[in-house]
N, C-alpha and C positions, 0 to 999 in steps of 0.2 A: 429686598435684600436677599442675596443668594449666598448660602454657605457651600463650601466645597469639601469633598473627602478625596484624598489622594492616596491610592493604594497601588503598590507594585504587583503586577500580575505574574511576574517571573520568580526567579530565585534571589531577588534583591539586586542592588546596584544598577537599577534601570534608570535612575535619574529623578527620583521623587523630590530630592532637595532642590534641584534646579527648576522643577515645575512649581513648587511652593514659592520659591524666590520670585518667579515670574508673576504669580498671582498677587503677591504682596507689592512688588515693584509697580505694577500697573494699577494698584489701589483696589483690587478685588477682595482684599482681606486685611483686617486690622489686628487680628489675633491668630496665632498659630497654636492649635491644640494638639498636643502629642497624646496618642491614644493606645500605644502598645510599645513593648520593648523597653529599652533603657540605654545605658551608656555604650552598648555595643553597636548602636546605629552609626553609620558613616555616610552622611549625605553631603556630597561635595557641591559647593557653590563657588562660582568665580564671578566677581563683579566686573562691570564694564571697564573699570580702571585697573584691573589686573589682580586685585586681592583675592586670596583663596582661603577658605576655611572648611574643615570637615565637621559638619554639625552632627552632634551626637544626642544631646539632651535639649539644647536650645533649639527653637524652631528655625527652620531654614529661611525664614523671612527676616531674620534679625538685622541684616545689613540695611534694611529699609527703616529709616528713623520712625520711632513711635510705634512700630509693630511689636506687640506683646507676645510672650510665650506663656502658655498654661500647661503645666504637667498634670494630667488628669489622674484619677484614682487608679487607672489601669497602667500607669507608668511605674517602672522600677527605678528609683532615683538613687544615684551614686553621688553623694556630696563631694567626694574627693575628685572624681572625674569632672564634675560640674565646675569646681573651682579652677581646674587646669584649663577647661574650655573657655571660661570667662576671661582668664588671663590672656589667652591667645587672641580672643576678640578685642580686648583692650589694646593689644599690640597692633591690631589692624585698624584702629581708630573707632572702635565701638566700646566706649567706656561705661555705658549704662545698661549692659545686657542683664545684669542681676537685678537692677531696678525695675526692669520690664518683665520680670519673671514672677509667676505665681505658681504655687504647688498645692495640690489637694492634700489635706492633712492625712488622708487614708492611703496615700501612695506608699508602696513598700520601699524600704531602704536596702540597697545593695551595699554590703560591707566588705572590708578586706578579707574577712573570714569566709564569706561566700566565694569570693574570687579564688582564694587559696584552695578550697575544696574542689572547685571547678577544674582548676589546672591539674591538681593531683589526680582527679578521676581520668582526665584525658590522657595524662602520661601513663596511667595504669592500663589503659586500653591498648597501648603499643601501636601496632600497625592497623588496628581496628578503630581508630579515632573517628568520632562523629563529625569533626570539623567545627567544634565550638569556637566562639570568639575569645574564650578565656577571660571573660569579664564578670563571671559569676551570675549571669542572668538566670540560667536554669536552676542553679542552686538557690537563688533568692525565691523563685516561684515555688520550688518543691519544698523548701523549708517552711514557707508560709502555709502550705497545705497540711503539714504535720504539726505546726506550732501556731495555734490561734493568736498568740501574743508576739508574733514576729514584729520586729521594729518597723515603724512607719514614720513618715515625715513629721507628723504632729508630735511625735515623741522627742523631737529635737528642741522642743520648748520645755521639756521636763527632765532636768539633769539626773535626778535619782532614778527615775523610771528608765531613761535611756541607758544609763550605765548597767542597770540590771539586765535589760534585754540584750545589750551587746555582750555582756558576760555569758549569757546563755548561748548566744550564737557562737562565741569563741569556744566554749566548752563542747558544744556539739561538733564543731570542726575538728578539735583535737581528739575527740572520741573516735572519729573516723580515720584520721591521719595524725597520730601522735607526734610525728616528726615535723609537722608544719612549722614554718618560720612566719609567725604572725605578730602584728604590733600589739602592745599592751592596750587593755581596754580604755584606760584613762587617756591615752594619746588619741585613740579613735574617737572617744566621746568629745574631746576638746574640739576636734575638727567638725564633728557633726553638730555640736552646739553653736559653733560659729556660723554654720550653714543656716541653722534655725534663726539666728539673729539677723542674718543678712538678707534672707528671702522672705517674701510675704507668703505665709502658710495659711490656706483658706479652707472653709468648709465646702462640701460638695455643691451647695446651693449657689456658690459664687459663679460657677460656669453658666448657670441659667441667665444671670444678669449680663454676663459678657455677650452671650448669644442674642440677647434682646437689643443690646446697644449698638452692635456693629457686626459686619460680616466676618466670618472666621473660616480658616482652612484647617481641616483635620489632617495632620501629617502622619501617615503610617510608617512603620519600620519594617525592614526586611521584605519578604515577598510571599505571595499566596502559596507558591509551591514549596515554601518552608513552614507553612502553618502547622501549629501543634497537633491538629486533628486531621487536616487534609493534605499535609505535606507527606513526603515519602519517607516514612519512619524507618530507621531512627535518625536520619539525616535532616532533622527538623529543629525548630526553636520552641522554647517553652512560652509561646506567645500566640495570641490570636491575631493573624495578619490580614484577615479579611476586613470587610466594612463593619462587622458586627459590633465591635466596641464603640466605634464612632456613632453608629445608629443608636446604640444604647444611651450614649451621652446626649444625643440630640433630642431624645424623649419625644419623638414624633415630628419634630421640626424638619421641614424639607431640606435636602442638600443635593447638590449635583455630584454624582459619583464618577470620579475620573480613574480609569485604569491606565497605569504607566507601563509601557513596553519599550524595549530597545528594538532597533531595526534588526539586530542579531541578538542571540541569547548569551548570557554569561552565568557562571556559577562560581562561588568562592568555596573551595573545599570539596570533600568527597561526597558521593551520592550519585544517583542516576542523572545522566545528561545525554539523552539519546542523540542529539544532533551535534555533539562535541566534535570539533575538527581542529586538531593541534596545528594544522598547516595554515589556518587563517592568520593573516598578519594584520591585526587591527590595533591601532595605537590606544594605549590605556594609561594616561598620565597620572591618574589618582587611585588606581587599584593595582595591587601586586601580590606576590606570594606573602601570606601572613604566617607568623610563627605558630599560631594556634589554629587558624582556619585552614591553612594549607594553600595549595596552588589556586591562582585565579585562572579560570578556564573559559574558553569562548567556543561558540558553535553557531550553526546556521539557525534561521528563524524556524521555530517549532510551533506550528498552528495547533497541533494536537494537545501539547501541554498547556498552551495558553487558552484554548477552548475549555479545557478542564478547569483552569483557574476561573474563567468567567462563569462556569456552571456552579462551582462551589461558592462563589460570591453572590450569586443571584443576578449577575449581569451588571453592566455599567451604562451610564448615560453617554459616555464618550471615551475616546482613547486620547492619551497624550503620548506621542511617539518621539523618542529621543534618538540621538546618534544617527540622524538621517544624512549626515555628511559622510558617513562611512560608505565604502564600496558596496555594490550589490552582493547579497548572499543568497544561498539556495533556500527554497520554500519547502519545508517538510509538511506534507498534508496527511500522512498516515504512517504507521509503523508496520513492520513485517508481521507482527503478531497480533495487532489490534488497531482498529481505526479510531476508537474512542477510549479514553481512560475512564474506568468506572468510578463513580462517586460512592463512598461509604459514609455512613452516619456515625462518626465518633467511634470507630472500631480500629484500634491500633494494630491488632493482629492482622486484620485485612489489609491495612496500609503496608505492613511489613511484607506480606505476600506480594502486594502490588510492586513494592520496591524491588524485590527479587526478579519479578517479571520484567520491569523496566530496565534493569541492569543488563538483560539479555536482548532487549529490543533493538532493532536497527531501523533507521529512518528511510522512508520512501519519499523522494523528492519529485516535485512537479513545478517547474518554473523557478522564478527568482523573486526575492523581495527587493524591489528597486526603488519604490516610492511609497508615500503614505497610502495611496489608494489600494495598492496590493495588500497591505496589512489590514486595512479596514475591511476589504472584501473577505479576506481569509478568516477574520474573527467576527464578521457580521455586526460591526459597531461603527458609528460615525467617528471620524477623526476631528477632535476639537482643538488640538495643539500639535504643531510640528516644531521640532527642535533640531537646529542645524549647527549647534555649537553650545559651549558651556554657559554663556551669559544670558541674561534676560533679553538682551537685544538680538540674540540669535534665534529667537522664537517667533512664530506667527500663528494666528488662529484666534477665533472669537472666544473660546473657552465658555461658551454658553450652549445649553442643550439644543440639539437640532429639532 
């Protein structure tokens, strides 16, 4: 039995969802475990019969019957967004997504109050926005660091405790931005209690049983180049986007580590992007300018940035390369100011200095990224999956370690 971990080595939007969908469709996984991020994830999956869903909290294998989703203790759970996502899946012919969902009781809850503060902070930054998704993810994480009793999924089974904790979050939000327009605590509590009644909330030990019973795929969110410690600060996420959380959940159990990359690079919102080329004309049906994130940007293949991602993750067992149906793009092998991006150990000041340096860097190109072998050689890793389109039928490869 082989478990898989799927991590985006870029800035996100590389196609993690479609890789997870392929693993589940071919029977390589019966459970999708979400191990970081929250409702800000946007993993697009298109079925062979043309249905499309942007997965946020449900696992991207949910179109495959009987595949379960487990939201681990590292997830930030937004019950309101989850309900909307379940409704869209029902409209697409998946009526039992909630029945196939389990949530770790210790997973943090994202509330409308976190989201309101998130958006108010971004607006206050003016032209210096960080490119937040506006979903309250960073505020959920930072609030929990300062408030040991931050609301968690298990609290949705305790009405009195839940109302008290929600009231505390609301009061915190209004203390920061008194003019916020936020819902009453009772209205929020009613929705969260309905979530607690509809979803199976489980202890941490539940995952161990799942992993013993059937193979699982651990689905990451966002990308390594946005990691809270190794991304280019401050244009990062409040989430560990490497393999670390998944390996922690696996507790020593082996898993195949898949790094997902596009044939070309993309980035949503501001921040360093050395190989960006506004002249590239590449179709993007499911990504566009976002109200909070900002512009969707494209650029040539950047072996320097992706080698850095491989270094901070400790390497991969193989690559899953997506968007191989796109035209050839140039291959960046070095920058004018450095050949290798240095790795720092949880030093945000150093990461901020690195960000300023990358903002001034210019790419040095050598050849083209035309096929999977070019990318595999540039990154020094075997290619285990090739994707030439959005559906599971558009992919080929053994997805087993070389």
